[in-house]
N, CA and C atoms as an extended XYZ file, in Angstrom:
282
Properties=species:S:1:pos:R:3:atomname:S:1:resname:S:1:resid:I:1 pbc="F F F"
N        66.303      -10.255       66.309 N   ARG     1
C        64.897       -9.893       66.285 CA  ARG     1
C        64.728       -8.385       66.097 C   ARG     1
N        65.554       -7.603       66.779 N   VAL     2
C        65.472       -6.150       66.663 CA  VAL     2
C        65.866       -5.717       65.252 C   VAL     2
N        66.900       -6.352       64.695 N   ASN     3
C        67.327       -6.012       63.334 CA  ASN     3
C        66.233       -6.311       62.324 C   ASN     3
N        65.505       -7.410       62.533 N   LYS     4
C        64.414       -7.766       61.618 CA  LYS     4
C        63.301       -6.717       61.691 C   LYS     4
N        62.946       -6.300       62.902 N   ALA     5
C        61.899       -5.289       63.076 CA  ALA     5
C        62.331       -3.958       62.461 C   ALA     5
N        63.614       -3.608       62.613 N   LYS     6
C        64.101       -2.360       62.027 CA  LYS     6
C        64.082       -2.442       60.500 C   LYS     6
N        64.445       -3.590       59.946 N   ALA     7
C        64.421       -3.771       58.488 CA  ALA     7
C        62.996       -3.649       57.954 C   ALA     7
N        62.026       -4.218       58.681 N   GLU     8
C        60.623       -4.101       58.279 CA  GLU     8
C        60.172       -2.638       58.324 C   GLU     8
N        60.583       -1.913       59.358 N   ALA     9
C        60.222       -0.501       59.486 CA  ALA     9
C        60.839        0.310       58.357 C   ALA     9
N        62.071       -0.023       57.965 N   GLU    10
C        62.711        0.695       56.859 CA  GLU    10
C        61.992        0.421       55.539 C   GLU    10
N        61.504       -0.813       55.361 N   ALA    11
C        60.748       -1.145       54.150 CA  ALA    11
C        59.441       -0.354       54.111 C   ALA    11
N        58.781       -0.242       55.245 N   VAL    12
C        57.545        0.547       55.342 CA  VAL    12
C        57.858        2.018       55.059 C   VAL    12
N        58.977        2.503       55.566 N   ALA    13
C        59.369        3.894       55.348 CA  ALA    13
C        59.561        4.166       53.855 C   ALA    13
N        60.182        3.235       53.139 N   GLN    14
C        60.368        3.405       51.701 CA  GLN    14
C        59.027        3.455       50.983 C   GLN    14
N        58.099        2.590       51.398 N   ARG    15
C        56.760        2.583       50.792 CA  ARG    15
C        56.033        3.903       51.037 C   ARG    15
N        56.157        4.428       52.248 N   LEU    16
C        55.459        5.666       52.604 CA  LEU    16
C        56.029        6.882       51.879 C   LEU    16
N        57.344        6.893       51.667 N   THR    17
C        57.960        8.055       51.035 CA  THR    17
C        57.858        8.009       49.513 C   THR    17
N        57.419        6.890       48.957 N   ALA    18
C        57.349        6.746       47.497 CA  ALA    18
C        56.316        7.685       46.872 C   ALA    18
N        55.167        7.837       47.511 N   THR    19
C        54.122        8.714       46.966 CA  THR    19
C        53.619        9.635       48.077 C   THR    19
N        53.171       10.835       47.710 N   PRO    20
C        52.655       11.746       48.743 CA  PRO    20
C        51.311       11.255       49.292 C   PRO    20
N        51.078       11.547       50.547 N   ILE    21
C        49.800       11.239       51.187 CA  ILE    21
C        48.887       12.433       50.934 C   ILE    21
N        47.714       12.174       50.381 N   LYS    22
C        46.785       13.256       50.058 CA  LYS    22
C        45.774       13.433       51.189 C   LYS    22
N        45.564       14.682       51.578 N   VAL    23
C        44.600       15.026       52.622 CA  VAL    23
C        43.702       16.116       52.056 C   VAL    23
N        42.391       15.925       52.157 N   ARG    24
C        41.437       16.935       51.679 CA  ARG    24
C        40.908       17.706       52.890 C   ARG    24
N        40.800       19.026       52.725 N   ALA    25
C        40.298       19.868       53.810 CA  ALA    25
C        39.551       21.058       53.209 C   ALA    25
N        38.605       21.594       53.964 N   HIS    26
C        37.852       22.769       53.510 CA  HIS    26
C        38.779       23.980       53.521 C   HIS    26
N        38.810       24.691       52.392 N   ALA    27
C        39.704       25.839       52.284 CA  ALA    27
C        38.995       27.006       51.619 C   ALA    27
N        39.471       28.203       51.914 N   GLY    28
C        38.953       29.411       51.274 CA  GLY    28
C        39.608       29.591       49.915 C   GLY    28
N        39.254       30.668       49.240 N   GLU    29
C        39.752       30.915       47.893 CA  GLU    29
C        41.255       31.165       47.843 C   GLU    29
N        41.849       31.679       48.895 N   GLU    30
C        43.278       31.991       48.902 CA  GLU    30
C        44.135       30.824       49.384 C   GLU    30
N        43.531       29.654       49.597 N   GLY    31
C        44.295       28.484       50.003 CA  GLY    31
C        44.458       28.319       51.502 C   GLY    31
N        43.824       29.169       52.278 N   LYS    32
C        43.871       29.028       53.732 CA  LYS    32
C        42.770       28.058       54.161 C   LYS    32
N        43.106       27.137       55.057 N   LEU    33
C        42.129       26.167       55.527 CA  LEU    33
C        41.201       26.804       56.552 C   LEU    33
N        39.949       26.327       56.595 N   PHE    34
C        38.993       26.811       57.594 CA  PHE    34
C        39.328       26.261       58.969 C   PHE    34
N        39.999       25.141       59.028 N   GLY    35
C        40.461       24.580       60.287 CA  GLY    35
C        41.941       24.333       60.139 C   GLY    35
N        42.378       23.131       60.501 N   SER    36
C        43.766       22.766       60.280 CA  SER    36
C        43.853       21.256       60.113 C   SER    36
N        44.937       20.806       59.532 N   VAL    37
C        45.191       19.383       59.394 CA  VAL    37
C        46.089       18.998       60.562 C   VAL    37
N        45.622       18.073       61.386 N   THR    38
C        46.347       17.690       62.593 CA  THR    38
C        47.072       16.363       62.404 C   THR    38
N        47.858       15.997       63.393 N   ALA    39
C        48.580       14.725       63.367 CA  ALA    39
C        47.603       13.553       63.283 C   ALA    39
N        46.455       13.660       63.938 N   ALA    40
C        45.451       12.593       63.889 CA  ALA    40
C        44.896       12.436       62.477 C   ALA    40
N        44.659       13.550       61.788 N   ASP    41
C        44.174       13.497       60.400 CA  ASP    41
C        45.195       12.810       59.503 C   ASP    41
N        46.458       13.149       59.683 N   ILE    42
C        47.527       12.566       58.866 CA  ILE    42
C        47.658       11.077       59.142 C   ILE    42
N        47.620       10.682       60.416 N   ALA    43
C        47.721        9.265       60.772 CA  ALA    43
C        46.570        8.472       60.147 C   ALA    43
N        45.374        9.044       60.153 N   GLU    44
C        44.205        8.387       59.564 CA  GLU    44
C        44.384        8.197       58.058 C   GLU    44
N        44.890        9.221       57.374 N   GLN    45
C        45.086        9.126       55.924 CA  GLN    45
C        46.219        8.162       55.559 C   GLN    45
N        47.260        8.092       56.376 N   ILE    46
C        48.341        7.122       56.136 CA  ILE    46
C        47.772        5.717       56.217 C   ILE    46
N        46.952        5.471       57.235 N   GLU    47
C        46.355        4.141       57.385 CA  GLU    47
C        45.412        3.829       56.223 C   GLU    47
N        44.625        4.809       55.792 N   ARG    48
C        43.666        4.604       54.717 CA  ARG    48
C        44.357        4.406       53.361 C   ARG    48
N        45.377        5.208       53.062 N   GLN    49
C        46.000        5.184       51.739 CA  GLN    49
C        47.150        4.187       51.616 C   GLN    49
N        47.951        4.026       52.673 N   ALA    50
C        49.129        3.160       52.583 CA  ALA    50
C        48.953        1.852       53.348 C   ALA    50
N        47.844        1.710       54.044 N   ARG    51
C        47.567        0.507       54.826 CA  ARG    51
C        48.648        0.249       55.886 C   ARG    51
N        49.117        1.348       56.478 N   VAL    52
C        50.121        1.266       57.542 CA  VAL    52
C        49.547        1.978       58.759 C   VAL    52
N        49.485        1.276       59.871 N   ARG    53
C        48.934        1.866       61.094 CA  ARG    53
C        50.026        2.697       61.786 C   ARG    53
N        49.731        3.987       61.967 N   VAL    54
C        50.658        4.903       62.619 CA  VAL    54
C        49.898        5.612       63.726 C   VAL    54
N        50.477        5.651       64.906 N   ASP    55
C        49.843        6.353       66.015 CA  ASP    55
C        49.994        7.864       65.802 C   ASP    55
N        48.974        8.617       66.164 N   ARG    56
C        49.026       10.067       65.947 CA  ARG    56
C        50.156       10.716       66.735 C   ARG    56
N        50.586       10.097       67.817 N   HIS    57
C        51.684       10.644       68.622 CA  HIS    57
C        53.036       10.484       67.915 C   HIS    57
N        53.080        9.603       66.916 N   ASP    58
C        54.322        9.386       66.172 CA  ASP    58
C        54.430       10.295       64.954 C   ASP    58
N        53.383       11.074       64.678 N   VAL    59
C        53.409       12.044       63.580 CA  VAL    59
C        53.855       13.369       64.193 C   VAL    59
N        55.020       13.864       63.771 N   HIS    60
C        55.599       15.066       64.382 CA  HIS    60
C        55.364       16.287       63.497 C   HIS    60
N        54.461       17.143       63.950 N   LEU    61
C        54.178       18.414       63.273 CA  LEU    61
C        54.736       19.533       64.136 C   LEU    61
N        55.449       20.466       63.500 N   GLU    62
C        55.914       21.638       64.251 CA  GLU    62
C        54.707       22.451       64.704 C   GLU    62
N        53.735       22.577       63.805 N   GLU    63
C        52.466       23.250       64.093 CA  GLU    63
C        51.429       22.685       63.138 C   GLU    63
N        50.145       22.776       63.465 N   PRO    64
C        49.115       22.240       62.566 CA  PRO    64
C        49.203       22.889       61.183 C   PRO    64
N        48.893       22.117       60.155 N   ILE    65
C        48.934       22.610       58.778 CA  ILE    65
C        47.679       23.434       58.527 C   ILE    65
N        47.864       24.664       58.061 N   ARG    66
C        46.731       25.577       57.871 CA  ARG    66
C        46.608       26.100       56.441 C   ARG    66
N        47.355       25.505       55.486 N   SER    67
C        47.264       25.986       54.112 CA  SER    67
C        47.322       24.832       53.125 C   SER    67
N        46.775       25.063       51.952 N   VAL    68
C        46.795       24.083       50.871 CA  VAL    68
C        48.217       24.021       50.322 C   VAL    68
N        48.629       22.832       49.870 N   GLY    69
C        49.959       22.683       49.280 CA  GLY    69
C        50.648       21.439       49.793 C   GLY    69
N        51.933       21.326       49.505 N   VAL    70
C        52.713       20.162       49.929 CA  VAL    70
C        53.511       20.543       51.171 C   VAL    70
N        53.403       19.707       52.195 N   HIS    71
C        54.093       19.938       53.462 CA  HIS    71
C        54.883       18.683       53.812 C   HIS    71
N        56.021       18.859       54.483 N   GLU    72
C        56.823       17.718       54.902 CA  GLU    72
C        56.584       17.459       56.382 C   GLU    72
N        56.381       16.166       56.695 N   VAL    73
C        56.076       15.758       58.064 CA  VAL    73
C        56.943       14.558       58.413 C   VAL    73
N        57.532       14.581       59.606 N   ARG    74
C        58.355       13.459       60.064 CA  ARG    74
C        57.468       12.481       60.841 C   ARG    74
N        57.649       11.190       60.544 N   VAL    75
C        56.870       10.143       61.207 CA  VAL    75
C        57.833        9.151       61.850 C   VAL    75
N        57.626        8.867       63.132 N   HIS    76
C        58.481        7.915       63.842 CA  HIS    76
C        57.890        6.513       63.688 C   HIS    76
N        58.642        5.617       63.035 N   LEU    77
C        58.176        4.241       62.843 CA  LEU    77
C        58.877        3.263       63.774 C   LEU    77
N        60.166        3.493       64.027 N   PHE    78
C        60.972        2.584       64.833 CA  PHE    78
C        62.191        3.370       65.293 C   PHE    78
N        62.960        2.831       66.214 N   ALA    79
C        64.179        3.506       66.654 CA  ALA    79
C        65.065        3.787       65.444 C   ALA    79
N        65.432        5.047       65.273 N   GLU    80
C        66.285        5.511       64.181 CA  GLU    80
C        65.631        5.396       62.792 C   GLU    80
N        64.335        5.162       62.725 N   VAL    81
C        63.618        5.130       61.441 CA  VAL    81
C        62.528        6.203       61.508 C   VAL    81
N        62.882        7.386       61.003 N   ASP    82
C        61.982        8.543       61.026 CA  ASP    82
C        61.896        9.157       59.631 C   ASP    82
N        61.136        8.535       58.720 N   PRO    83
C        61.064        9.088       57.363 CA  PRO    83
C        60.303       10.419       57.346 C   PRO    83
N        60.650       11.242       56.368 N   ILE    84
C        59.938       12.505       56.156 CA  ILE    84
C        58.982       12.286       54.989 C   ILE    84
N        57.688       12.408       55.269 N   LEU    85
C        56.659       12.170       54.258 CA  LEU    85
C        56.190       13.474       53.647 C   LEU    85
N        55.786       13.399       52.387 N   SER    86
C        55.157       14.544       51.730 CA  SER    86
C        53.658       14.425       51.939 C   SER    86
N        53.082       15.449       52.524 N   ILE    87
C        51.638       15.503       52.739 CA  ILE    87
C        51.090       16.560       51.788 C   ILE    87
N        50.220       16.138       50.881 N   GLU    88
C        49.642       17.034       49.885 CA  GLU    88
C        48.232       17.414       50.338 C   GLU    88
N        48.073       18.664       50.770 N   VAL    89
C        46.771       19.134       51.240 CA  VAL    89
C        46.036       19.755       50.064 C   VAL    89
N        44.845       19.244       49.796 N   GLU    90
C        44.015       19.709       48.682 CA  GLU    90
C        42.742       20.334       49.228 C   GLU    90
N        42.250       21.342       48.544 N   ALA    91
C        40.999       21.982       48.937 CA  ALA    91
C        39.832       21.094       48.507 C   ALA    91
N        38.880       20.913       49.403 N   SER    92
C        37.684       20.137       49.046 CA  SER    92
C        36.527       21.099       48.842 C   SER    92
N        35.505       20.601       48.165 N   GLU    93
C        34.315       21.412       47.912 CA  GLU    93
C        33.575       21.638       49.217 C   GLU    93
N        33.069       22.826       49.401 N   VAL    94
C        32.349       23.152       50.641 CA  VAL    94
C        30.898       22.787       50.471 C   VAL    94
């Protein structure tokens, strides 16, 4: 049973790492965000874009994302299944 759950988590990990997760945030002209992108924001976008429910506590950020661009974030899905996702932060219109 545990092996089956781990295999399912690995399949989800492959799906998540296949394409970057896009997050839109208000940013200034130099690419600095007016706020920050948090683990809760990332978890919400993963659920919306990949249809995978991830708890915000399982999204591991060293510090909140404060700039536009591509950032790597580790997500804990299952024991020993911690894929690194590409999070693409885009500036939105103010």
